[in-house]
C-alpha positions as CSV (number, residue, x, y, z in Angstrom):
1,M,-47.3,-0.6,55.5
2,P,-45.9,2.7,55.5
3,R,-45.9,4.5,52.4
4,N,-42.1,5.3,52.0
5,L,-41.4,1.5,52.6
6,S,-43.7,0.5,50.1
7,K,-42.1,3.2,47.7
8,K,-38.7,1.6,48.5
9,R,-39.4,-1.8,48.0
10,A,-40.8,-0.7,44.3
11,E,-37.3,1.4,43.7
12,I,-35.8,-1.9,44.8
13,A,-37.3,-4.1,42.6
14,A,-36.7,-1.5,39.9
15,Y,-33.0,-1.9,40.4
16,E,-33.3,-5.4,40.6
17,S,-34.9,-5.7,37.6
18,M,-33.0,-3.2,35.6
19,G,-29.7,-3.7,36.8
20,P,-26.5,-1.0,37.9
21,Y,-26.0,0.5,34.7
22,R,-29.8,0.6,32.9
23,Y,-31.6,1.6,36.9
24,P,-29.6,5.2,36.8
25,F,-30.7,6.1,33.4
26,R,-34.2,5.2,33.9
27,N,-35.9,8.4,32.9
28,G,-33.3,8.1,29.5
29,P,-32.9,4.1,29.0
30,A,-31.4,4.3,25.8
31,S,-28.3,5.9,27.3
32,G,-28.6,3.1,30.3
33,E,-28.3,0.4,27.6
34,I,-25.8,1.9,26.0
35,V,-23.6,2.2,28.9
36,A,-24.5,-1.6,29.8
37,R,-23.5,-2.5,26.1
38,L,-20.1,-0.5,26.9
39,A,-19.8,-2.4,30.2
40,A,-20.0,-5.9,28.5
41,A,-18.2,-4.9,25.4
42,S,-15.0,-4.1,27.6
43,S,-12.5,-5.4,30.3
44,E,-12.6,-3.5,33.7
45,T,-9.0,-3.3,32.7
46,E,-9.6,-1.6,29.3
47,L,-9.2,2.2,28.5
48,L,-12.5,4.1,26.3
49,L,-11.6,6.8,24.0
50,L,-13.7,9.6,24.9
51,E,-14.9,12.4,22.5
52,G,-17.4,15.4,22.7
53,E,-18.4,17.7,26.1
54,W,-18.2,16.9,29.5
55,R,-21.8,17.4,30.2
56,G,-25.0,15.5,31.2
57,E,-24.8,12.0,30.8
58,I,-21.3,11.0,30.5
59,E,-20.5,12.5,34.2
60,L,-22.9,9.3,35.6
61,A,-21.6,7.0,33.1
62,A,-17.8,7.5,33.4
63,S,-18.8,6.5,37.3
64,L,-20.5,3.5,36.5
65,L,-17.8,2.2,34.0
66,Y,-15.1,2.6,36.6
67,P,-12.8,1.1,36.7
68,R,-12.4,1.1,33.2
69,L,-10.9,4.7,32.3
70,L,-12.1,7.0,29.7
71,I,-9.3,8.7,27.8
72,W,-10.0,12.0,25.9
73,A,-9.3,11.0,22.5
74,W,-7.1,13.8,21.3
75,M,-4.7,13.3,24.2
76,Q,-3.6,9.6,23.0
77,P,-2.0,10.1,19.5
78,D,-1.9,6.4,19.0
79,P,-4.7,4.3,20.5
80,S,-3.2,1.4,18.9
81,Q,-0.2,1.3,21.9
82,P,-1.4,0.8,25.2
83,L,-1.4,3.5,27.9
84,F,-0.4,3.4,31.5
85,G,-0.3,-0.8,30.4
86,R,-3.9,-1.0,29.3
87,D,-5.3,-1.9,26.2
88,F,-7.5,0.0,24.7
89,A,-11.0,-1.6,23.9
90,R,-12.0,-3.0,20.6
91,A,-15.2,-4.4,19.4
92,T,-16.8,-5.9,16.2
93,G,-19.2,-2.7,14.6
94,A,-22.5,-3.2,13.2
95,D,-20.8,-3.5,9.6
96,G,-18.5,-6.5,11.0
97,R,-15.3,-4.4,10.9
98,D,-13.2,-4.5,13.7
99,G,-12.3,-1.5,15.6
100,L,-11.9,1.0,18.6
101,L,-14.8,1.4,21.1
102,W,-15.5,5.0,21.6
103,L,-18.4,6.8,24.0
104,V,-19.0,9.4,22.1
105,S,-20.8,12.5,24.5
106,R,-23.3,15.0,22.6
107,D,-26.2,17.6,23.3
108,R,-25.6,15.7,27.0
109,K,-26.3,12.2,25.6
110,V,-24.1,9.4,25.2
111,G,-23.6,7.1,22.0
112,I,-20.9,4.3,21.4
113,Q,-19.1,4.2,18.3
114,V,-16.8,1.5,16.7
115,R,-13.9,3.0,14.8
């Protein structure tokens, strides 16, 4: 078997085992897990609040989370109200409190917060 073909098969197997959210972040698996959790916790029609900087992993995360829209937190004064006919994603935090789901970008890495 040609070497290129076996390499492609290995990449396909890795994609199939990791999934569409984790595979692109295979060098930073924590970020892939975060994006996968965000995708599972939010509907495709919901909005996600975004805070931080637009550099690094957030650029890839935004495209993977599509059709969910990322909205800069500073642009939406009242996230309890729908925007563009869409609600903001909500979740239950580790402390058991319900709140809005935030995607936070710091130092070129992504994170999740429930506020």
